[in-house]
Every structure is written in structure tokens, then in C-alpha cells.
C-alpha positions as CSV (number, residue, x, y, z in Angstrom):
1,M,-59.3,127.9,-73.9
2,T,-61.3,125.7,-71.7
3,S,-58.5,123.2,-71.5
4,F,-56.1,126.0,-70.6
5,Y,-58.1,127.0,-67.6
6,I,-58.4,123.4,-66.5
7,V,-54.6,123.0,-66.9
8,F,-53.9,126.2,-65.0
9,L,-56.3,125.3,-62.2
10,S,-54.9,121.8,-61.8
11,I,-51.3,123.1,-61.6
12,V,-52.3,125.8,-59.1
13,L,-54.0,123.1,-56.9
14,Y,-50.9,120.9,-57.2
15,L,-48.8,123.7,-55.9
16,I,-51.2,124.6,-53.2
17,A,-51.2,121.0,-51.9
18,T,-47.4,121.0,-52.0
19,G,-47.3,124.2,-50.0
20,L,-49.7,122.8,-47.4
21,I,-47.6,119.7,-47.0
22,A,-44.5,121.9,-46.5
23,R,-46.4,123.9,-43.9
24,R,-47.5,120.7,-42.3
25,L,-43.9,119.5,-42.0
26,K,-42.6,122.8,-40.8
27,D,-45.2,123.4,-38.1
28,A,-45.4,120.1,-36.2
29,A,-47.4,121.7,-33.3
30,H,-50.2,122.9,-35.6
31,Q,-50.2,120.5,-38.5
32,H,-52.5,121.2,-41.4
33,P,-55.2,118.6,-41.6
34,K,-54.3,115.7,-43.9
35,N,-57.9,115.5,-45.3
36,S,-57.8,119.0,-46.8
37,I,-54.4,118.1,-48.5
38,V,-55.9,114.9,-49.9
39,M,-59.0,116.7,-51.2
40,I,-57.0,119.5,-52.9
41,G,-54.6,116.9,-54.4
42,A,-57.5,114.7,-55.6
43,I,-59.2,117.7,-57.4
44,A,-55.8,118.6,-59.0
45,I,-55.4,115.0,-60.2
46,L,-59.0,114.8,-61.4
47,L,-58.6,118.0,-63.5
48,H,-55.2,116.7,-64.7
49,G,-57.0,113.6,-65.9
50,I,-59.8,115.5,-67.6
51,A,-57.5,117.9,-69.5
52,L,-55.0,115.2,-70.4
53,S,-57.8,113.1,-71.9
54,Y,-58.4,116.0,-74.4
55,L,-54.7,116.0,-75.3
56,I,-54.5,112.2,-75.8
57,I,-57.8,111.4,-77.4
58,T,-57.9,113.0,-80.8
59,P,-60.0,112.4,-84.0
60,A,-56.9,110.9,-85.6
61,G,-56.1,108.5,-82.8
62,F,-54.5,108.4,-79.3
63,N,-51.7,110.9,-79.0
64,L,-49.1,109.2,-76.9
65,G,-46.2,111.5,-77.6
66,L,-43.3,111.8,-75.1
67,F,-44.8,114.5,-72.9
68,N,-48.3,113.1,-73.0
69,A,-47.0,109.7,-71.9
70,L,-44.8,111.3,-69.2
71,S,-47.7,113.3,-67.9
72,T,-49.9,110.2,-67.9
73,S,-47.3,108.4,-65.9
74,M,-47.0,111.2,-63.4
75,L,-50.8,111.3,-63.1
76,I,-50.8,107.7,-62.0
77,I,-47.8,108.2,-59.7
78,S,-49.6,111.2,-58.1
79,L,-52.8,109.1,-57.6
80,L,-50.9,106.3,-56.0
81,G,-48.8,108.6,-53.9
82,L,-51.9,110.5,-52.7
83,T,-53.6,107.2,-51.8
84,A,-50.6,106.0,-49.9
85,F,-50.3,109.4,-48.1
86,S,-53.9,108.9,-46.9
87,F,-52.8,105.9,-44.8
88,R,-49.1,106.5,-44.1
89,P,-46.9,109.5,-43.2
90,L,-45.4,110.0,-46.7
91,E,-45.5,113.8,-46.8
92,L,-41.9,114.1,-48.2
93,L,-42.6,111.7,-51.0
94,L,-45.9,113.5,-52.0
95,M,-44.2,116.9,-51.7
96,L,-41.7,115.7,-54.4
97,I,-44.3,114.0,-56.6
98,L,-46.9,116.8,-56.9
99,P,-44.6,119.5,-58.4
100,I,-43.1,117.0,-60.9
101,S,-46.7,116.1,-61.9
102,A,-47.6,119.7,-62.4
103,S,-44.4,120.3,-64.5
104,S,-45.0,117.2,-66.7
105,F,-48.6,118.4,-67.2
106,L,-47.5,121.8,-68.3
107,L,-44.9,120.3,-70.7
108,A,-47.7,118.1,-72.2
109,W,-49.9,121.1,-72.8
110,M,-47.1,123.4,-74.2
111,F,-45.4,120.8,-76.5
112,P,-48.1,118.5,-78.0
113,A,-45.7,116.1,-79.8
114,T,-47.6,113.6,-82.0
115,H,-47.2,109.8,-81.7
116,L,-50.5,108.4,-82.7
117,L,-52.0,105.1,-81.9
118,P,-54.9,104.6,-84.4
119,L,-58.4,104.6,-82.9
120,N,-59.1,101.3,-84.7
121,S,-55.9,99.6,-83.3
122,P,-56.4,96.1,-81.8
123,A,-57.7,96.0,-78.3
124,G,-54.7,93.8,-77.3
125,L,-52.3,96.6,-78.4
126,R,-54.2,99.2,-76.4
127,I,-54.2,97.0,-73.3
128,H,-50.4,96.5,-73.8
129,V,-49.8,100.2,-73.8
130,L,-52.0,100.8,-70.8
131,I,-50.4,98.1,-68.7
132,S,-46.9,99.3,-69.7
133,I,-47.6,102.9,-68.6
134,I,-49.0,101.7,-65.3
135,A,-46.1,99.4,-64.7
136,Y,-43.6,102.2,-65.5
137,S,-45.5,104.5,-63.2
138,L,-45.3,102.0,-60.3
139,M,-41.6,101.5,-60.8
140,G,-41.1,105.3,-60.9
141,L,-42.9,105.6,-57.6
142,A,-40.8,102.8,-56.2
143,T,-37.6,104.6,-57.3
144,L,-38.7,107.9,-55.7
145,H,-39.5,105.9,-52.5
146,A,-36.1,104.2,-52.7
147,V,-34.3,107.6,-52.8
148,F,-35.9,108.5,-49.5
149,L,-35.1,105.1,-48.1
150,S,-31.5,105.6,-49.1
151,I,-31.3,109.0,-47.4
152,Q,-33.0,107.4,-44.3
153,N,-30.5,104.5,-44.3
154,R,-27.5,106.8,-44.5
155,H,-28.7,109.1,-41.7
156,L,-29.5,106.2,-39.4
157,H,-26.1,104.6,-40.2
158,N,-24.5,107.9,-39.1
159,H,-26.7,107.9,-36.0
160,Q,-28.5,111.1,-37.2
161,T,-32.1,110.7,-36.1
162,G,-33.2,114.3,-36.6
163,G,-34.0,116.4,-39.7
164,I,-35.4,114.5,-42.6
165,V,-35.4,111.1,-40.8
166,R,-38.0,112.2,-38.2
167,L,-40.4,113.1,-41.1
168,L,-40.3,109.6,-42.6
169,P,-42.1,106.4,-41.5
170,P,-40.0,103.8,-39.6
171,L,-37.3,102.1,-41.7
172,Q,-39.0,98.7,-41.7
173,E,-42.3,100.2,-42.9
174,M,-40.4,102.1,-45.6
175,E,-38.8,98.9,-46.8
176,K,-42.0,96.9,-46.6
177,L,-43.8,99.5,-48.8
178,L,-41.0,99.6,-51.3
179,F,-41.2,95.8,-51.9
180,E,-45.0,96.0,-52.0
181,I,-44.8,98.6,-54.8
182,I,-42.1,96.7,-56.7
183,L,-44.0,93.4,-56.5
184,I,-47.1,94.9,-58.0
185,G,-45.1,96.8,-60.6
186,F,-43.2,93.6,-61.5
187,I,-46.4,91.7,-62.0
188,L,-47.7,94.4,-64.3
189,L,-44.3,94.7,-66.1
190,S,-44.4,90.9,-66.7
191,A,-47.9,91.3,-68.1
192,A,-46.7,94.2,-70.3
193,L,-43.8,92.2,-71.7
194,A,-46.0,89.1,-72.3
195,S,-48.7,91.2,-74.1
196,G,-46.0,92.8,-76.2
197,F,-44.7,89.4,-77.4
198,I,-48.3,88.3,-78.1
199,F,-49.7,91.4,-79.8
200,L,-46.6,93.0,-81.4
201,E,-44.9,91.2,-84.2
202,N,-41.9,93.6,-84.6
203,L,-40.6,93.8,-81.0
204,F,-37.0,93.2,-82.2
205,E,-37.0,95.3,-85.3
206,Q,-34.5,98.2,-85.3
207,H,-36.8,100.9,-83.9
208,L,-38.1,98.8,-81.1
209,A,-35.1,96.4,-80.4
210,H,-33.4,98.6,-77.8
211,K,-36.7,99.3,-76.0
212,T,-37.5,95.6,-75.8
213,I,-34.0,94.6,-74.7
214,L,-33.8,97.3,-72.0
215,S,-37.3,96.4,-70.7
216,I,-36.3,92.7,-70.5
217,L,-33.1,93.8,-68.7
218,A,-35.2,95.8,-66.2
219,W,-37.5,92.8,-65.7
220,L,-34.4,90.7,-64.9
221,L,-33.1,93.2,-62.4
222,Y,-36.5,93.5,-60.6
223,A,-36.8,89.7,-60.6
224,G,-33.3,89.3,-59.1
225,L,-34.1,91.9,-56.5
226,L,-37.4,90.2,-55.4
227,L,-35.7,86.8,-55.3
228,G,-32.8,88.2,-53.4
229,H,-35.2,89.8,-50.9
230,W,-37.2,86.6,-50.4
231,L,-34.3,84.1,-50.4
232,I,-31.4,86.0,-49.0
233,G,-33.0,88.9,-47.2
234,W,-31.7,91.7,-49.4
235,R,-32.8,95.1,-48.2
236,G,-31.3,98.6,-47.5
237,R,-28.7,99.8,-49.9
238,T,-28.8,96.7,-52.0
239,A,-32.5,97.1,-52.6
240,V,-32.1,100.8,-53.4
241,R,-29.3,100.1,-56.0
242,W,-31.2,97.4,-57.7
243,T,-34.4,99.4,-57.7
244,I,-32.7,102.4,-59.3
245,G,-30.8,100.3,-61.7
246,G,-34.0,98.7,-62.9
247,F,-35.7,102.0,-63.3
248,I,-32.8,103.5,-65.3
249,C,-33.3,100.6,-67.8
250,L,-37.0,101.3,-67.9
251,M,-36.5,105.1,-68.3
252,L,-34.1,104.6,-71.2
253,A,-36.6,102.1,-72.8
254,F,-39.7,104.2,-72.2
255,I,-38.6,107.9,-72.4
256,G,-35.3,107.4,-74.3
257,S,-37.0,105.5,-77.2
258,K,-39.8,108.1,-77.5
259,F,-37.3,111.0,-77.4
260,V,-35.2,109.4,-80.2
261,L,-38.3,108.6,-82.4
262,E,-40.0,112.0,-81.9
263,F,-37.2,114.5,-81.7
264,I,-34.2,113.0,-83.5
265,I,-35.3,110.5,-86.2
266,H,-38.5,112.5,-86.8
């Protein structure tokens, strides 16, 4: 019951923070203070983390089922988004992230699928899993950011500077932040792949082969995007397409493989 109240309070705080952001965007003359939004969001994330730890850490092992893993990823995305919001005008991005995080948390609590990682599993394997989740989370945040960048590009191309565009940071700042997130995510994704090859002996067995191949394909897409950006100056629509393409591969590798193993094969 205690975990239920923590889950409920966290979701309510997520939604309150989302509502305050919406009010801040709507009433430009009397904007709601950013500090209070950050504080409420931080408490929601803290409670999310506490309750999620009870769902994941069990006597039998670490429960990294589909919804637990998804909720963990959204927890990290929310934390990163809230941090970025503290320094940049990213209200729209955060207003999208927080309700998704609340929804993923509710799913994790309602549908406790079991995919256990033994408590006595090698430290290297646990590090691999942790780095992988953080890398996927960063690339998920980059993809959400790329969606807004795409909308901004299209509006500016059509000479529409009102509406959603006025609520976003300048285009150059949006693009700079996108590549900063992708670079950090790429480094972590590289570490996740490297640790997988080191600590996992069955990466190309039937139940993991598609996950490994899709992850490598995503790595190649992100590597190509970063090289294209540094050497040729890729940006705008090209950057958005490659970012989304890379994340689709990661999503199929991360969520798709878990869904098949837990709900179809199981």
C-alpha cells in the first residue's frame, strides 16, 4: 500500500508540474515561476525513483521487465529534461516528457512483468545494463528534441514565427543542444556495446541476435550523423531524420526484444 501512495503522489505531481508549465506558456504576462515547477518536478522524480526501486529490486533479483525498463528510461529522461529546463527555455519538451513519464510509471506498477537479472550476476553485466538504459534514455530525449526541432524548421521555412516557434529557443541553440545530447548518448551507447561484447558470450544467439544487430545499426547511424555534422555540416532536416532513424533501431532493439521475450515467446 505504501508503494501505491508513493506512485499516486508522484503521478499527481508530474501532472501538476505539467499543468503549471501549460499555464506558464499560456500566460506570458504572468508566467509561473520556473523554480516552483522544477521543485515539484524534482519531487515527482524522486518519488518515482523510490517506488521504482521497490519494483525493480526484489529478493529473487533485479526485475527489468518491459514496463520497469521503460519507466526507468523515462525517469532518466525526466531528470535530464528537468535539468535542461532549469537552464534553457524548454517548456514544450518538458510538458511532453512529464506525462509520458507518469504513464510509464503507472504501467510499471499495474503490469509487473518479470525479467529477472540475478542478484549475484557479474558486476560487468550489471554495468552493461545500466549504461545501456542511460544511453537509450539519452537518445530518446534527443529524439523528442528532434521532433520539436523539425516543427521549428518547418515553421521557419514557411516564414511562420508565431505559435509554437515563439515558445522554443533559437534554432541554433536547439541544434546545438541536439548534437550535445547525441554525442553524450553515442559515447554511452559505444560503451554499452563494448561492454556487451566483453561481458556477454551469447550476443549473436537467436534470442539476442536481432537486438545486437539493431543496436549496431543504430550506432552506425549516430556515428554517420555526428561525422556528417562535423565534416559536412549536416543539420536541420537531415539531422532530424538520422536521429529518428537511429532511435527507431534502438527502440526495436530495446523495447521490441523485451516485448517478444516477455509477451509472445513467454
